[in-house]
N, C-alpha and C positions, 0 to 999 in steps of 0.2 A: 504493500500500500504506500509506504514512504517513497518508493521509487517513482510512483505515478505522481505524487505531489511535487517532487523535485522536477520531474519532466514538465508538469503543467506550469509551475512557477517560472522555470527557465524559458519555456516557449512563450509565455505571457510577457516575460522581460524583453525578449527579442522583439516581439510585436510592439510593445510599449515604447522601446527605444526607437524603432522605426517611425513610430508616430511622433516622437519628439523631433527627430530629424525632419520629418515632413512638416511639422509645425514651424520650425525655423525657416524652412524653404518657402513656406507660404507667406512669410512676412514680405511686404513689398520692399522696394529698394530703400525707401526712407526709414522704415522701421528697422531693417537690417543694419543700415548705417548707424542708426541711433544706438542699437545694442552694442556694436563694435566701439563706438565713441565712449560709451560708459566704461568699458573695459580699459580702453586707452587712457581715459582720464584717471582711472584708479591707479594704473601703472605709473603715470606721470606724477601723481600725488605722492605715491610711495617713494619714487625716485627723488623727488624734491625733499621729502621728509628725511631721507638718509643722505642727503647732500650729494647725490649723483648728478644732479642737474644744476648748472650754474645759475646766477642771478637773472640772466637773460631769458630763462625758461627754455622751452623746447620750440624749435623752429617749425614752421608749417610743413616743410619737407620731411623733417624727422617724424612729425605726427602722422603724415601720410604713410611713411614706411612702417611705423608701428601699427597703424590700422591694417595695412596689408598683412603684416606678420600675424596679427591677432586673428584676422579672418581666415588665413590659411591654416593656422594652428588649430582653430576651432574645427575646420573641416577635417583635418587629420585626426583630431581627438575624437570627434563624433564617430568616425569609421573605425578607429582602433577599438573603441568601446563596443561597437556593433560586432566586430569580428570576434572579440573575446566572448561576448554573449552567445554568438552563433556556435563558437567552438564548445563552450560549456554545454549548450543545448545538445549538440551532436554527441558529446561524451555521455550526457545523461540518457540519451536515447540508445546508447550501446555501441557507438562507433569508438573503437579502441586504437586503431592505427593512427599514429601521430601525423604522418604525412597526409592521410585522407582528411583528418580533421583540419589540418593547415590549409590544404587546397580548397576544401569546401567552404571553410570560414572566409578565406580571402576572396574566393570567387563570389560567394553570396553577398558579402559586403560591397564588393566592387560593382557587381551587377545592380545592387540597390542604388549605388552612387550614380550609375548611368540613368536609372529611372528618375532619380531625384533631380539631376541636372535637366532632364527632359521636362519634368514638372515645372522647374523654375522658368522655363521659356514662356509659360503662360501667366507668370506673376509680374505685375506692373513694376517696372524699374529693376527687374532682375534679368539675367541672361544665363542660360545653361552653357557651360564652358567645358570643353574636353580637358583643359588644364586642371580644372577642379576635380574631374574624375581621376586624373593622375594623382593629385594630392590626396584624395580620398583613398585611392588604392594603396598609396604609400602608408597612410594611416592604418589601413586594414592590415598591411604587412607588418607594421610595428605591433599591432595587437596580436597577430598570429605569432610573431616572435616571442612575445611575452608568454603566450600559451605554450609554445614549444619548450621554453625554458622551464616553466612550471611542470610540464609533463616529464621532462628530462630529469629534473631534480626529484620528482616523485618516484620515478622508476629507479633512479640511482639509490634513493633511500630504501626502497623496497628490496633491491638486490643486496644492499649492505646488511639489512636486517634478516635476510633469509638464511 
């Protein structure tokens, strides 16, 4: 019975995270920019508080670069999380070969990235971009890397204790 609860929770977590990603993608260009600006403002505030920024503040060019970095990091992080959740779900459903989990988790997350970018084409002020699919795929690969590390350590511990 416990196995089915874990499977259900992980499956729901994958679907819920996909909904979160969809929600971010459904924000129009202005809303999306505002969300990024909040993060950039927080980073600048912290940098000022610890005296990493001089008295002149941050230039507009530096702010634009930070916004770009925040946006791309958010993309990569969203898909790293999705890949980890898909991998955990696959494991819960009985997939045990690490390479199969890795390939399916990466492919599933990256395929969702393609559909997400397609969706963004219909949102005002947004544009679906293949470069974002690349960033998302790299994020998914990072998530898969984390999963492979955890599986490797788990297996190594099991072998040592046997």
